[in-house]
C-alpha positions in Angstrom: 21.4 0.3 -12.3 18.4 1.9 -13.9 16.9 -1.5 -14.7 17.4 -2.7 -11.1 15.7 0.4 -9.8 12.8 -0.1 -12.1 12.4 -3.7 -11.0 12.6 -3.0 -7.3 10.2 -0.1 -7.7 7.8 -2.2 -9.7 7.9 -5.1 -7.1 7.4 -2.6 -4.3 4.5 -1.0 -6.1 2.7 -4.3 -6.5 3.3 -5.3 -2.9 2.1 -2.0 -1.5 -0.9 -1.8 -3.8 -2.0 -5.2 -2.6 -1.2 -4.5 1.0 -2.8 -1.0 1.0 -6.0 -2.2 -0.8 -6.2 -5.0 1.8 -6.0 -2.5 4.6 -8.8 -0.5 2.9 -11.2 -3.3 2.3 -10.5 -5.8 5.1 -11.9 -4.9 8.5 -9.3 -4.3 11.3 -10.6 -7.3 13.2 -10.0 -9.7 10.3 -6.5 -8.3 9.8 -5.7 -8.9 13.5 -7.2 -12.4 13.3 -5.0 -13.3 10.3 -2.1 -14.3 12.5 1.0 -12.8 14.2 1.9 -10.6 11.3 -1.4 -8.7 11.4 -1.7 -8.1 15.1 -0.1 -4.7 14.8 -3.5 -3.3 14.0 -4.5 -3.8 17.6 -2.4 -0.6 18.4 -4.4 1.5 15.9 -7.9 2.7 15.3 -9.8 1.4 12.2 -9.4 4.9 10.6 -5.7 4.9 11.2 -5.4 1.5 9.5 -7.4 2.8 6.5 -5.1 5.9 6.4 -2.0 3.7 6.3 -3.6 1.8 3.5 -4.2 5.0 1.6 -0.6 6.1 2.1 0.6 2.8 0.9 -1.5 2.8 -2.3 -0.5 6.4 -3.1 3.2 5.7 -2.5 2.9 2.6 -4.7 1.4 4.6 -7.5 4.1 7.3 -7.0 6.8 4.7 -7.4 6.0 4.0 -11.1 3.4 6.3 -12.6 5.3 9.6 -12.6 8.3 8.1 -14.4 6.3 5.8 -16.7 4.1 8.7 -17.8 7.0 11.2 -17.7 4.9 13.5 -15.6 6.9 14.9 -12.6 9.3 12.0 -12.3 10.8 13.7 -9.3 7.9 12.2 -7.4 9.4 8.7 -7.6 12.1 9.2 -5.0 9.7 11.2 -2.9 7.3 8.3 -2.9 10.1 6.0 -2.0 11.0 8.3 0.9 7.4 8.2 2.0 7.6 4.4 2.1 10.8 4.6 4.1 8.9 6.7 6.7 5.9 4.3 6.7 8.2 1.3 7.2 10.2 3.1 9.9 7.0 3.5 11.7 6.2 -0.2 11.2 9.6 -1.1 12.7 9.0 1.1 15.7 5.6 -0.5 16.1 7.2 -4.0 16.0 9.9 -3.0 18.5 7.2 -1.6 20.8 5.3 -4.9 20.5 8.5 -6.9 20.8 7.9 -8.6 17.5 11.5 -8.6 16.4 11.4 -11.7 14.3 8.5 -10.4 12.2 10.2 -7.0 11.9 13.5 -8.6 10.6 11.7 -11.0 8.2 9.1 -8.6 6.8 9.5 -4.9 7.6 13.3 -4.4 7.2 13.5 -5.9 3.7 10.7 -3.5 2.5 12.4 -0.6 4.3 15.7 -1.5 2.6 14.1 -1.8 -0.8 12.3 1.6 -0.5 15.6 3.2 0.7 17.4 1.7 -2.3 14.9 3.2 -4.7 15.0 6.6 -2.9 18.8 6.6 -2.9 19.1 5.4 -6.5 16.6 7.9 -7.9 17.9 10.8 -5.8 21.6 10.4 -6.7 22.7 7.4 -8.7 20.2 7.2 -11.6 17.9 10.3 -11.3 15.3 10.8 -14.0 16.5 13.6 -16.2 14.7 15.0 -19.0 
């Protein structure tokens, strides 16, 4: 189970670093013009989109660095819980925009993966040291 948690956390970390950095460097208008999956930014200010990007990058780093460096590994499940909160907000935004297909295809799998890491690191395979 430990290996599965590391793999899921690593994949999530890569995905959220890429997505978060994208939100930080790509203007809101370009994200919205990128297709139906990016139109959610229309509901947010440019600063809010950048803030979401910052939260995603920080959470991604928190998924792997504390445990890999053995510095406060308790932060790993907290970072995963932070991503659960971010993705819950994403799902509510999709529901409000009536983008159910996108929510089911994109947001719910990320939410489930983050919840799996949080659940696993809080109870099943916590870092002990």
